[in-house]
N, C-alpha and C positions, 0 to 999 in steps of 0.2 A: 035211103039215108041222105038227108040234105047235106050239102057241103059244109054248112056251119057245124053240124053235128060231128062230122069227121074232124074238123079243126078242134072242136072241144075235146074230142077223144085224144087227139095228139097232145093237147095241152095237159090233160090229166096224166097221160103217160110221162110227159116231161116232169111234172111235179113228183110223181112217184119215183122216177129215176133219181132225182136229187135226194129225196128222202132215203132211198135205199143206199145211195153213195155215202151219205152222212152216217147211216147206221153201220155200214160196212167199215168205214174209217174209224168210227167210234169203237167198234169191237176190236179192231186191230190195236188202236191206241191203248185201250183198257188192258188187253192181254200183254202188250209190250211193257206198259207201266208196271204191271204186276211182276213180269219176268225180270225187268231191270231192277226193281226193288228187291226181289228175292236174291238176285245175283249180287247186289251190293251188300245185303245182309250176310250172305254166305261168304263173300270175300272178306268182309270185316271180321266175321267169326273165325275164319281160318287164319287170317294174317294178323289179327289184333291190331288193326290200323290205328296209328295215332290220329289226333283230331284233324290236323291240316290235310293229310291225305284223304280222310273221309270227306272233308269239305270239297276237295278237288273232285273226287269221284261223284259226289252228289251233284255238283254243278254240271259235270259232264253228262250225267244221267238226265238231268233236267233239260239240258240242251238237246239230247237225243230225243226225248219225249216231245219237246216242242217241234223238232223237225218232223217227227212222225205225225203229230197233230196237224201241222201245216200241210204236210204232203197228202194225208188221207182224209182230213176233215175240212179244213178251211179251204183248201184249193178246190175240191169238188163243189163246195157250197158257193164259192165265188165264181165258178165257171159259168159263162153265158152260153146256155144250150138252146139253140134256135129250133123252130118247128121243122125246118128243112133238115137239121141234123137228126132230129127224132125220126123224121120220115125216112132219112137215109138208113138209120139203124133198123127200121121196120122192114125196108126193102131188102136189107141183108138177111133178115130172118125169114121174109116171104118173097122169094125171087119172082113170084107171079106178077107182082106190081110192075116190075120192069120199068122203073123210073116214072111211073104214072103218078105215084103218091107224092113225090116231091114237086112234080109239075102241077098237080092239083093244088098243093099248098101255095105255089107261086101264083097260079091263076086266080085263086080265091082271094089272096091277101093283097095282090097288086095287079096293076094293069100291065099285061104282057102283050106286046104287039103280035099279031098273027091272026090266023083264021079262027073265027068264033066257032065255026062248026067243029073244027079239030079240037078246040079247047073243051067244048061241051062233051064231045065224044070221049076225050081223055078223062075228064072229071067223072063222066058216067061210068066208065070202065073201072076207074079207081074206087068209086063208091060201091060198085057191084062186088069187086074183089073184097073190099073192107067188110062188106056185109057177110061175106062167106067165111071169114077167119076171125079169130079172137086176137085182137091186137095186143092185149095184155100179156100174151105169151112171150112177147119180146123182152119182158123184164124177168131176169133170172133171180129168183128169190133165195135159192139155196146158199150161194156164197155169203149173201148178206146174213142169212139166218145163222150159218156156221160162224161167221165172224162175230156177230153179236152174241151168239151163245158162248163162243170161246171167251170173249171179253167178260161176259157175266160170270161164266164158270171160273175164270181166273180170279176175279174179284171175290167170288164166293169162297173159293179155295183159300185165298189169303185171309178172308174174314174167319173162316173155319180154323185155320192155323193160329190166328191171333187169339181166338177163343180157347183153343186147346192148349196153347202154350202162351198163356197170358204174360207170365214173367218174362219169357224170352222176347215176346212181342214188345213189351214195354221197354226192355233193354235195347232192342233193335231200334225202336222209334226214338229213344233218347239219344243213342249214339249217332243216328243218322241226322236227326233234326235239331239236336242240341249237342253238337260234337264236343263242346268244351265243358260240358257238365261233369265230366269225369266218370260217367257210368261205364262199368266194366262187364265183359261177358263172364259168366260163371265158368270156372276152370275145372278140368279133370284132375289136375294136380295143383296143390296149394302148398307153397313153401312157407315155413316160419321165417320171421325176420332173422337176419344174421346175428348169431349169438356172440356177445362179448367182444365185438369188434371195437378196439379203442379209437378214441377220437384223435389221439396224437401218439406217435411212437418216435424213438430216436432212429436215425439212419442206420441201416444195417441190422436192425433187430428183426427177427422173424415175426410175421403177422399171421396169427392163427385164425382161419375162417371156418366157422362151424355153423351148419344149417340143418334143420330137420324138416319132416313132411307133416303137414297138418291134414292133408287130404290126398287120396289117390296113392298110386304106386308107380315108381319110376326106377329104372335100373342105372341111370347115369345122371350126374349133375355136373355142371361146368361153371367154374368161377371165372369171371371176366374182371380184368383190372387194367388201369391206365395210369401212367406216370406223367404228371405235369402236362396233361392234355395231348400227349403223344399217341403213339400207335396203341390200339387196344390189343391186349394179349389175353390168352385164355389158358386154362389148365383144368384137366379133368380131375374132379375131386375123388377122394378115397371114400368108398362106402364102408361104414362101420357096422359092427354086428347088430347094433340097436336100430339100424335103418337110417341113421343120420349120415351126413357127408361132411368131410373135413379136408382142408388143404392148408399149406403153409406158403406164404408169400414173403419176399424180401422187401423191406422198406427202403425205397430209393427216392431220389429227387426231392422236391419240396412238398408235393401233394400227390396222393394216389386215390383213385376212385375204384370201388369194389362193388360188384353185384354178382348174383348167382342166377343161373337159368337151369330149369329142369322141367321136362315135359312142355306144357303150355303156360308155365308160370315163371316168373322171375321176380327177384326181390328188388326193392328200391336201391338206387345207387347211394352208397354211403361214402363219404369223403373222410380220408384219414390224412391228417397233417403230419408230414415227416420233418422232424426238427433235427438239428445237428446233435450228435452224441457228445455228451459232456466229456471234455478232455482237459488234461493239465497242460498248459502251454509253457510254463516256466516255474521253477522253484528256486528261489535265491535266499541266501543267508548273508545279511550284512553284519559283519562282526566288528565290534569295537573292543579291543583288548582293554583290560584294566590299566589304570594310569601307571602303576609300577612297572608294567611291561615295556612302556615307552615304544609301542609299535603303532604304525598307522592303521586306520580302519581298512578292511578289505571286504569285497563282495564276491561270493562264490556261487556259481551255478551248480546246485546240488544234483542236477540231472546229468552233469558231465563228470563230476568227481565229488568225493567226500570232502567236507570241510573240517578243518582242524583248528582248535582254539584252546586257549588256556582257561583254567578255572576262574570263574568270576567275570568272564567277558559278557558284554551286553550284546545280545543277538536279536536282530530284527528279521523275522521269517516272513518272506513275501511269496504268495502263491497266486499265480495268474491262470485263469481258465479261459476257454474259448468263448464262453458267454456267461451271463449272470447266474448267480446262485439264488436259491430260495431264501426267503426271509427267516430269521430266527437263528439262535446259536447252534442248533443241531444241523444246520446246512453244511458245516465243515467240521470234520473230525480227523484227528491224528491217531492212528492205531499203531502200537508198538509191534515190531516184527517178532519179538520174543515176549512171552507173558511176564517175565521177571524184569523187564526193562521199564524204567520209570520215565514218563514223559512230563514235560512242564504242565502244571495244573492251572486251570481257570484262566486260559488265555483269552484276552480281550481282542477280538478280531475287529480291525478297522476296515470298512468297505470303501472301495473307490472304483471309478471307471465302470459305472453301471453294475455294481456288485460282481464284476468279473475279476477284480484284484482285491485280495484280502491280505492284511499284514497284522502281525502281533509281535510284541517284544517280551523277552524273558532273559533271565540271568543263567548263563551256562554253568551248571554244577555237575551234571552227569552226561556221559556219552549216550546218544540216542540214535536209534535206527528205526524209521517209521514209514508207514504208508499213509497216503492222503485219500480219504473218502469224503465225497461231497454229493450234494443233491441240488440239481439246478431248479430254475423257476418253474419248470414243467413237471417236477417231481421225479425226474430220472437221475440215477446215480452213475458215477464213473466206475470202471472195474476196480481201480485202486490196487493194481499189481506192482507198480513201480515202487522201489525202495530208495529211501534217502537217508543219509547218515551224517551225523555231526559228532565228531570225536572231541571230547573234552579232556585235555591232559591236565592232571593235577600239577600244581607248581612243585617242582622238585625241591627236596630238602638239600641245602648246600652240602658239599663235601670239601674237606680241607685236610692237607697232610703236609708234614715237614719233610722235604726231599733231602735237605742237608742242614745239619748233621743227620746221619742215619742211626746213630747209636749213642749210648751214654758215654760221657767223656770226663776227663779230669783237666781242669783249667785253672789258671791263676786268677786272682781276684781282679786283675787289671786286663784280663783277656777281652778280645773282641770276637764275638761269635757271628760268622757270616751265615745268616739264615736264608734258605731258599724254600719258598712256600708255593705249593700247588693247590688251587681251589677249583671246584667245578660247580656250576649252577646253570639253570636254563635261561635266566633273565639278567643276572648280575649280582655281584658281591658289593654290598653297600659298606661294610665295615670289617676290618681285620684288627685283631688285638692279640698281643703276646701276653699270656698269663704266666706269671712266675710265682712259685711258692717255695719258701724255705721249709724244708721238711721238719727241721728241729722244732720250730715254734709256729709253723703254719702261717708265717707272715707272707702276705700276698701282694704282688705288684701287677698292675694292668698297664701295659704299654701300647698305646695306639700305633698302628702301622699304616703306611701309605696304602691307598686303594690299589688293588692288583690290576694288572693290564691283561686284556683279553688277547690270547694268542691263537685261538682256533674256535670254530663253531659259530653259529648264528643264533640270534635271539629266538626263543621257542624251542631250540634244540639244546643238547648238552654243550655248554661252552667251557673252555679251559682258560683259567686265569693263572698268572704267575706274579710273584712278588719277591723282592729281595730286600734284606734289612741287615745292617751291621749293628749287632747288639753289643753295646758296651756294658760289661758287667759292673764297671766302677760306677755307672749311673744309678745302679740299684741303691747304693748307699745314700745318695742324695734324695732319691724318691721316697725311700722308706725311713729316712732319718735314723739309719742304723749302719753298722759296719759289716762288711762281708769278710769273714775270717776263714783261715785254713780249717778244713774239715767240714765246712758248711756244705749241705747238699741242696741244690736248687732243682726243683722239678718244674718243667715248663711245657707248655703246649700253645697252639694257635687256635683262636676262636674266630669263626666267620659268621657274619650275619648277612643273609641275602636281602634283596630289596622288596620281598613280598610284603604287601600291606593291603588288606582288603577287609572292609567293614570293621576297622579297628583291630584286626588280628594280624599277628606276625608269626613266622616260623620260629621255633626254638633255635638258638645259635648252634652251629655245628662245631665240634671240637676235634682237633687232630690227636694222634697218639701222643702219649706223654714220654718225655725224655728227661734224663737227669744229668746235671753237671756237679761234680765233686770238686770243691775248691782246694787247690794245693798251693804251696809256697814256691818261690823261685828256686829255692834249694832243691825241693822235691822235683821240680821240672828239670833242673840240671842233672840230677842223678838219673832220671829217666832218659834224658838225652844221651848221657854217657853210656848207659846200658844199650841203647839202640845202636850207638856207634861201635861198641864192642861186637855186637851181633853182626853188624855190617862188615866189620873187619874179618870175622870168621867166614862170612859169605864170600868176601873177596878172595880169601885164601882157598876156599873150595873151588871157586871159578878158576883161579890160577892153576890149581892142581889139575883140573880138568883140561885146561888149555895146554899145560905142559905134557900131559899124557897124550893129548891129540897130536901135539908136535912130534913127540917121540914115535908114535905109531905112524905118522906120516913119513918120517925118515925111514922107518923100518920098511914101509911099503915101497918107498923109492928104491931101497936096496934090493928088495925082492924082484922088482921089475927089471932092475939092471942085470941081475943074475940070470933071469929067465929070458931076457930080451923080448918079453911079450907081456900082455895084460890079460890074465886068465879070469875065469869066473870067480875064483876066490878073491883075487885082487879087486875085482869090481865090487863085490859084496863088501869088502873092507873099506873101499873108497866111499861107498854109499853110507856106511856107518859113520865114517869120519865126518862126512858132510852133515849128518844129523847131529853129531856131537858139537861140531863147530857152530851150527845154528842154535843149538840149545844154550851154548855158552854165551852167544851174543844176546839171546833173549834174557838170560839170567842177569847179564850185566846191565841191560836196559831196565829191567825191573828194579834192580838195586838202585839205579840212578833215579828212577821214579820215586822210590821210597825215600831217598835222601831229599828229593824235592818236596815231598810231603813233610819231611822233618823240618825243612826250612820254613814252610808255611806255618807249621805248628809253632815254631819259635817266634815267627812274626806275629801270629795271632795272640800268643800268650805274652808278647812283649818281653821275651827272654833277655836277661842281662848278660848271658854268656856269649859275648860277641866273637870270641875266639872259636867257639864251637860252631857258630853260624858260618864264619869264614871258612873253617875247615870243611864243613859239610858241603858248602858251595863249590870249593875247589875239587873235592873228590867227585861230586856229582858231575861237574863239567868234564873231568877226565874220563869218567866212566861212560858218559854219553858219547864223547869222541871215539873212545875205544870201541863201543858197541856199534855206533853208526858208521864208522870208517874202517878201522883195521879188521875187526872181527867180521863185519858184513862183507868186506872185500875178500877176506880169506875164504869165507863160505862160498862166495860167488865163483872164485877161481877153482875151488874144488869141484863145484857143480859143472863148470866148463870142462874141466878135465874128465869128469865122469861122462859128460855128453859126447866128448870127442872119442872116448874109448868104447862107447856103446854102439855096436854094429846096427842095432835097430834104428838109430837116429842118424846114421850116416847120410841118408838121402836128404836130410834137412839142411846139410851144409851148403854154403854158397859155392858157386862155380869156381871162384878163384881160390878156394880152400884146397890145398894139396890133398888133404884127406878125402875130399869129395870127388876127386878125380881118380878113377880106377888105375890108370897108368902111373900117375904120380904116386899113388898109394903103394903100388908095387915097387917102384924105385926107392921109396922111403921106408920100405918095410923093415929094413934092418935097423934104422935109427928111430923108428916110431916109439918103441917102448922107452927108450932113453929120453925122448922129448916129453912123453907123457909123465915119466917119473919126475922130470924137472918141473912140469906143470903142477904136479901134486905136491912137490916138496917145497918149491919156492914160496907159494903162499903160506904154507905151514910155517916156514922159518920166519917169514916176515911177521905173520900174525903172532907167533909165539913171542918174538922179540918185543912187539908192541904191547902185547898183553903183560908180559913180564915187567916192562917199564912202568905201565900204568898201575899194575898191582903193587909194585914196590912203592910207588908214590902214595897210593892209597894207604898202604900199611904204615908208611912213615907218618902220614897225616893223622891216622887213627892213634 
């Protein structure tokens, strides 16, 4: 074999080595590409990767494949493999060459200094050995074949899978190479969309989540929810008998997102807006009383207390909510607490402040107790549990009565009648009239009286009024152009008109009870006065007899005490009785004095002409008053002091300087104590008796 033939053989081996390196690398790259692709598809299938992660994984796979192609395909093809390197590989495969083959390549391709004989011998020996072996055996074909077969087999397997599972292959291709196309893997479980989830709910209202299965079977479903972009929370849903799942969530925050996962499927995220629950912020009643009440307008917060007003008041009802109401008249309703309660009809609501403040006016005629029901602009209603009350008091009918005189009387035609009048009303008495009618001929007089003065109460409540009037009977003759004669009977009463006036209507006047005056002459009056004085004389005699008897019994008691030299139980009981008798006599005397004072007033009112009787009655009254208030009262007091001094149960109440309060002094004075007590009981009795006797004798003489 000539040396040039050997060089050609080495060049052929070098070419085949590069081809085999390319094929080996190609097989590896093909198998790796198929493996990476299947791995990406499997990972995406298991994890249901979103588009961007798929893009990231796809870029990473492409980078890996590029690296493999560079490492196993491009790099071997670009490597500079010299004939010396090929000869070196052959020498490793055939050690017999013993470096002769590389030397031959060097000797043939270039001028190498040295012995020509040695060069020729080395070349000849290399040619001899090369002729005895197959140099192509240095190329190992099996790894290349395996690599290439593996790559082709992987590609064939992928093609076969694509043909067998065309739909899945199409989905995988679309998801990998068109990640944003929205292609989805088929699922073993398919959930139906969330059923009936509202778009908007008021805060605090339960949100019912209901979902069913359209495909597959699953034992558990989980609802996920998020408030205002915060932490994602989850709750295991309840499985129903029909295979559906349900759960209840609380509406909070301003927005909540809800979705459900079960198996390998999940629903789309649904957004629920959470709005404030409709609530009543304030309910006010601005009340303007009717003009006749003469009261200032007032505003009442009905949430704090009930409002009270009078009949006919103008009421403005203002209701404020935390946000606006829906349009239309049905957005706000007043509902009575009781079915029999009447509410104002056809209220015209005026809207303000973004439909959050509504007001209406009505005239107060009936008491109302109501609830407020409203619908907001999102269609939600308030609970309407609060109760509000407006009490309407009907204007009271006035009441009037004559306090004095209290009974029918007999009077002279020139008498003056002191009238004392009591009236009651809730807002005021506008007019008082004295109405007089002569019974015999029904002739009637109407006498205007001065407006009464308020003495108690406040407007809107029951107020008390009083009036006084001196009624001159002689004025009736001038008013009625007639004469008032002896025997005439005058029936009279007081008529009161209150200040109620509404829509042209007034209350009917109130009338007092009716009294009568019978007209008598001065002579008749004098006869009555004389009869009264005679009766008073008899009463004075009776009081005098009682006083004399008390005096005598007091003297007898003194004598008994002096005989016994002590005050026993019987004496103390007698002393107590005498005290009561003395007090009773004093009270009778005072009562008689009061009756005589009344007689004096009667004579003055009737303008009596019996001046001597008036003078006599005055003197007797003065004497009786002095006797009652001075002598008799002092006598009763002295008797009481004697009884207290004699009562052992009251001994401890005596002052320290009282001899009877000192046990030692009491013992020393024991012998004279009865005598002193007797003097104490007798002395006031004598003095009182003398004074009473003197006063009674004077009264008897005057009568």
